[in-house]
C-alpha positions, 0 to 999 in steps of 0.5 A: 137114363141119359138125358136128351142132348141140348140142340143148337139152333139148327137141331144139331147137338149144341157145342156152345152154351150161355157160359161161353157167350161172355161180354166182350166176345166178338164172333166173326159171322163171315162175309156175304156177297149181295146177289142182285137177282135175289135182292130184286126178287125179295123186293118184288115179293115183300117190299116193292117200292120203286127204288128197290124194284125199278132200275130206270126210276132208281137210276134217275133218282138221287140213289143212282140205281136200285138199292136193297130193301133193308129187310133183305139186308137184315135177312142176310144178317140173320142167315150169317148169324144162324150159319156161324153161331146159332148152328153151334150154340144152345139157342132157345129163342129171342125176345126181340130187337131193341135197335135196328138201323140202316146206315147206308144203302146196299147194292148188288155186288156189295161184299158185307162183313158180318159180326156180333159182339156180346154186350151183356149176359145174365141168367134168366129169372123167368126161364130157369135153365136159360140165360139172356145174352145181349148182342150187337150185330153189324154189317160193314161194306168191304172195299176192293182191298178187303178193308172196311169202307162203311157200316151199313147195318147195326142191330141190338137184340137179345137171345136166350141160350141154355146153360151148360148141363150140370155134370158135363165137362165144359169144353173149350169154346171152338177157336172160330167162335172166339174173338176174331182178329182177322178179316171175316171168311167168305160165308157159304149159303149166306152169300145169297141172303138179303142185300143192302139197306132198304131205306134210301136213308143214307146216313142213318137218318132216323126219319129216312131210315124209318120211312123207306122200308115201312116206318115203324117196322124198322124198329126206330133208329134209337140213339145208341145207349151206354151199351153201344159206347162200350162195344168191343172193336169189330173184327174188321175194325171200327168204322165211323157212322156216316151222318147226313 
Protein backbone atom coordinates (compact mmCIF):
# COMPACT_ATOMS: atom_id res chain seq x y z
CA UNK A 1 0.00 0.00 0.00
CA UNK A 2 1.40 3.39 -1.01
CA UNK A 3 1.65 5.78 1.95
CA UNK A 4 -0.21 9.06 1.54
CA UNK A 5 1.82 11.96 0.18
CA UNK A 6 3.10 14.47 2.69
CA UNK A 7 1.34 17.77 2.08
CA UNK A 8 2.72 21.26 1.89
CA UNK A 9 1.29 24.11 3.92
CA UNK A 10 -1.34 24.73 1.22
CA UNK A 11 -2.25 21.07 0.69
CA UNK A 12 -0.20 20.25 -2.41
CA UNK A 13 2.35 17.41 -2.34
CA UNK A 14 5.44 18.70 -0.52
CA UNK A 15 8.68 19.25 -2.43
CA UNK A 16 10.79 20.63 0.45
CA UNK A 17 11.44 18.87 3.73
CA UNK A 18 13.18 19.54 7.03
CA UNK A 19 16.49 18.35 5.59
CA UNK A 20 16.35 21.07 2.91
CA UNK A 21 16.06 23.92 5.41
CA UNK A 22 19.68 24.11 6.46
CA UNK A 23 21.13 26.87 8.66
CA UNK A 24 22.48 29.70 6.52
CA UNK A 25 19.81 29.31 3.83
CA UNK A 26 18.10 32.53 2.71
CA UNK A 27 14.76 32.26 0.96
CA UNK A 28 13.51 35.18 -1.15
CA UNK A 29 9.79 35.68 -0.50
CA UNK A 30 9.26 38.28 -3.20
CA UNK A 31 8.16 41.90 -3.03
CA UNK A 32 4.81 43.15 -1.76
CA UNK A 33 3.27 46.52 -2.56
CA UNK A 34 1.11 48.07 0.16
CA UNK A 35 -2.45 48.63 -1.03
CA UNK A 36 -3.85 51.77 0.62
CA UNK A 37 -7.51 50.74 0.54
CA UNK A 38 -6.78 47.33 2.01
CA UNK A 39 -4.48 48.88 4.63
CA UNK A 40 -7.27 51.21 5.82
CA UNK A 41 -9.92 48.48 5.71
CA UNK A 42 -7.75 46.23 7.88
CA UNK A 43 -7.17 49.01 10.42
CA UNK A 44 -10.86 49.95 10.57
CA UNK A 45 -11.76 46.33 11.25
CA UNK A 46 -8.96 45.26 13.58
CA UNK A 47 -6.85 48.21 14.78
CA UNK A 48 -8.84 51.48 14.55
CA UNK A 49 -6.33 53.78 16.20
CA UNK A 50 -6.47 57.29 14.77
CA UNK A 51 -3.03 57.24 13.13
CA UNK A 52 -4.14 54.13 11.21
CA UNK A 53 -7.61 55.31 10.14
CA UNK A 54 -7.96 59.13 10.27
CA UNK A 55 -6.10 60.88 7.41
CA UNK A 56 -6.67 64.41 8.77
CA UNK A 57 -5.47 63.71 12.30
CA UNK A 58 -2.57 61.63 11.03
CA UNK A 59 -1.52 64.33 8.54
CA UNK A 60 -1.39 66.95 11.31
CA UNK A 61 0.64 64.68 13.60
CA UNK A 62 4.31 63.77 13.71
CA UNK A 63 3.48 60.79 11.52
CA UNK A 64 2.76 63.04 8.55
CA UNK A 65 -0.05 60.81 7.32
CA UNK A 66 -1.74 57.47 7.90
CA UNK A 67 0.57 54.59 8.77
CA UNK A 68 -0.29 50.92 8.57
CA UNK A 69 -1.17 48.75 11.52
CA UNK A 70 1.79 46.60 12.45
CA UNK A 71 -0.47 43.57 12.41
CA UNK A 72 -1.35 44.33 8.79
CA UNK A 73 2.37 44.35 8.01
CA UNK A 74 2.82 41.01 9.75
CA UNK A 75 -0.09 39.63 7.71
CA UNK A 76 1.64 40.74 4.51
CA UNK A 77 4.76 38.92 5.67
CA UNK A 78 2.72 35.79 6.43
CA UNK A 79 1.10 35.78 3.00
CA UNK A 80 4.49 36.03 1.29
CA UNK A 81 5.84 33.23 3.53
CA UNK A 82 2.95 30.97 2.56
CA UNK A 83 3.08 31.80 -1.16
CA UNK A 84 6.83 31.37 -1.59
CA UNK A 85 7.85 28.74 0.99
CA UNK A 86 5.05 26.97 2.86
CA UNK A 87 3.21 26.27 -0.41
CA UNK A 88 6.08 23.89 -1.29
CA UNK A 89 7.39 22.81 2.10
CA UNK A 90 6.19 19.96 4.33
CA UNK A 91 5.08 22.44 6.98
CA UNK A 92 3.23 21.15 10.03
CA UNK A 93 2.63 24.07 12.42
CA UNK A 94 4.48 26.66 14.46
CA UNK A 95 4.99 26.74 18.24
CA UNK A 96 5.13 30.53 18.12
CA UNK A 97 7.14 33.73 17.86
CA UNK A 98 10.20 34.65 19.85
CA UNK A 99 10.55 38.20 18.55
CA UNK A 100 8.42 40.70 16.61
CA UNK A 101 9.68 44.22 15.95
CA UNK A 102 8.18 47.06 13.92
CA UNK A 103 11.22 49.13 13.05
CA UNK A 104 9.74 51.90 10.89
CA UNK A 105 6.31 53.09 9.73
CA UNK A 106 4.81 51.56 6.60
CA UNK A 107 2.58 53.58 4.26
CA UNK A 108 0.34 53.03 1.26
CA UNK A 109 2.35 52.45 -1.90
CA UNK A 110 5.48 51.19 -0.13
CA UNK A 111 7.26 48.31 -1.82
CA UNK A 112 8.62 45.82 0.69
CA UNK A 113 11.17 43.10 -0.05
CA UNK A 114 10.52 40.00 2.07
CA UNK A 115 12.83 37.15 3.03
CA UNK A 116 13.46 34.48 5.65
CA UNK A 117 16.82 33.23 6.91
CA UNK A 118 17.21 29.78 8.46
CA UNK A 119 19.04 30.27 11.75
CA UNK A 120 18.96 26.74 13.14
CA UNK A 121 17.40 23.30 12.68
CA UNK A 122 17.17 20.11 14.71
CA UNK A 123 14.99 16.98 14.78
CA UNK A 124 12.15 17.28 17.28
CA UNK A 125 12.45 15.09 20.37
CA UNK A 126 8.79 15.60 21.26
CA UNK A 127 7.33 15.05 17.78
CA UNK A 128 8.84 12.08 15.92
CA UNK A 129 8.94 12.63 12.18
CA UNK A 130 9.23 16.40 12.51
CA UNK A 131 12.10 18.83 12.80
CA UNK A 132 12.16 22.26 14.40
CA UNK A 133 13.45 25.11 12.23
CA UNK A 134 14.33 28.54 13.65
CA UNK A 135 13.74 31.34 11.14
CA UNK A 136 14.25 35.09 11.02
CA UNK A 137 11.89 37.01 8.74
CA UNK A 138 12.53 40.56 7.54
CA UNK A 139 10.82 43.18 5.38
CA UNK A 140 12.81 46.02 3.79
CA UNK A 141 11.40 49.10 2.10
CA UNK A 142 12.69 49.54 -1.45
CA UNK A 143 13.49 52.89 -3.05
CA UNK A 144 12.69 54.06 -6.59
CA UNK A 145 15.90 52.41 -7.81
CA UNK A 146 14.76 49.07 -6.33
CA UNK A 147 17.49 49.20 -3.69
CA UNK A 148 16.72 48.65 0.01
CA UNK A 149 16.25 51.84 2.02
CA UNK A 150 15.13 50.70 5.46
CA UNK A 151 14.22 47.59 7.43
CA UNK A 152 10.60 47.93 8.60
CA UNK A 153 9.90 44.56 10.23
CA UNK A 154 11.84 41.74 11.83
CA UNK A 155 10.50 38.59 13.42
CA UNK A 156 12.08 35.41 14.78
CA UNK A 157 9.96 32.29 15.03
CA UNK A 158 9.98 28.48 14.92
CA UNK A 159 8.29 26.11 12.52
CA UNK A 160 7.82 22.36 12.41
CA UNK A 161 8.58 20.59 9.14
CA UNK A 162 8.26 16.91 8.25
CA UNK A 163 11.40 14.86 7.75
CA UNK A 164 11.88 13.39 4.28
CA UNK A 165 10.19 9.97 4.19
CA UNK A 166 12.56 7.01 4.45
CA UNK A 167 13.15 5.31 1.12
CA UNK A 168 12.43 8.33 -1.05
CA UNK A 169 15.09 9.84 -3.26
CA UNK A 170 16.14 13.26 -1.97
CA UNK A 171 15.35 15.76 -4.68
CA UNK A 172 17.52 18.77 -5.25
CA UNK A 173 16.08 21.83 -3.56
CA UNK A 174 14.42 23.97 -6.26
CA UNK A 175 16.59 26.90 -7.25
CA UNK A 176 14.03 29.42 -6.10
CA UNK A 177 14.17 28.10 -2.56
CA UNK A 178 17.92 28.36 -2.20
CA UNK A 179 20.00 31.32 -1.14
CA UNK A 180 18.87 34.28 -3.18
CA UNK A 181 21.44 36.75 -4.41
CA UNK A 182 19.35 38.87 -6.74
CA UNK A 183 16.56 41.28 -5.86
CA UNK A 184 13.22 39.72 -4.90
CA UNK A 185 10.69 39.08 -7.64
CA UNK A 186 7.31 40.76 -7.50
CA UNK A 187 4.88 38.58 -5.58
CA UNK A 188 1.35 37.81 -6.65
CA UNK A 189 -1.48 37.61 -4.10
CA UNK A 190 0.76 38.86 -1.33
CA UNK A 191 0.79 42.28 -2.88
CA UNK A 192 -2.57 43.04 -1.45
CA UNK A 193 -1.65 41.78 1.99
CA UNK A 194 -0.94 43.71 5.19
CA UNK A 195 0.86 46.97 5.12
CA UNK A 196 3.31 48.77 7.22
CA UNK A 197 4.43 48.88 10.70
CA UNK A 198 1.43 49.69 12.73
CA UNK A 199 3.14 51.37 15.53
CA UNK A 200 4.13 54.98 15.50
CA UNK A 201 7.36 53.66 16.82
CA UNK A 202 9.79 54.86 14.28
CA UNK A 203 12.95 53.32 15.25
CA UNK A 204 12.15 50.06 16.84
CA UNK A 205 11.78 51.81 20.18
CA UNK A 206 10.58 49.09 22.56
CA UNK A 207 8.16 51.38 24.37
CA UNK A 208 6.56 52.83 21.25
CA UNK A 209 6.55 49.63 19.27
CA UNK A 210 4.52 47.95 21.97
CA UNK A 211 2.04 50.72 22.67
CA UNK A 212 1.13 51.66 19.14
CA UNK A 213 -0.45 48.35 18.30
CA UNK A 214 -1.72 46.99 21.49
CA UNK A 215 1.28 46.58 23.77
CA UNK A 216 2.01 42.97 24.71
CA UNK A 217 0.49 41.69 21.49
CA UNK A 218 3.56 43.04 19.70
CA UNK A 219 5.64 40.31 21.26
CA UNK A 220 7.87 42.79 23.03
CA UNK A 221 10.84 43.90 20.97
CA UNK A 222 13.44 41.82 22.71
CA UNK A 223 17.04 42.62 21.96
CA UNK A 224 18.58 40.47 19.28
CA UNK A 225 20.29 37.45 20.77
CA UNK A 226 23.25 35.43 19.50
CA UNK A 227 21.19 33.98 16.67
CA UNK A 228 20.61 37.45 15.26
CA UNK A 229 24.27 38.29 15.34
CA UNK A 230 25.10 35.46 13.00
CA UNK A 231 22.22 36.13 10.61
CA UNK A 232 23.19 35.57 6.96
CA UNK A 233 23.15 38.52 4.60
CA UNK A 234 19.73 39.25 3.15
CA UNK A 235 18.90 38.87 -0.50
CA UNK A 236 18.40 42.59 -0.71
CA UNK A 237 21.56 43.32 1.27
CA UNK A 238 22.05 44.32 4.92
CA UNK A 239 20.27 47.38 6.18
CA UNK A 240 21.22 49.02 9.45
CA UNK A 241 18.48 49.23 12.06
CA UNK A 242 17.21 52.73 12.64
CA UNK A 243 17.45 54.13 16.13
CA UNK A 244 15.55 56.95 17.70
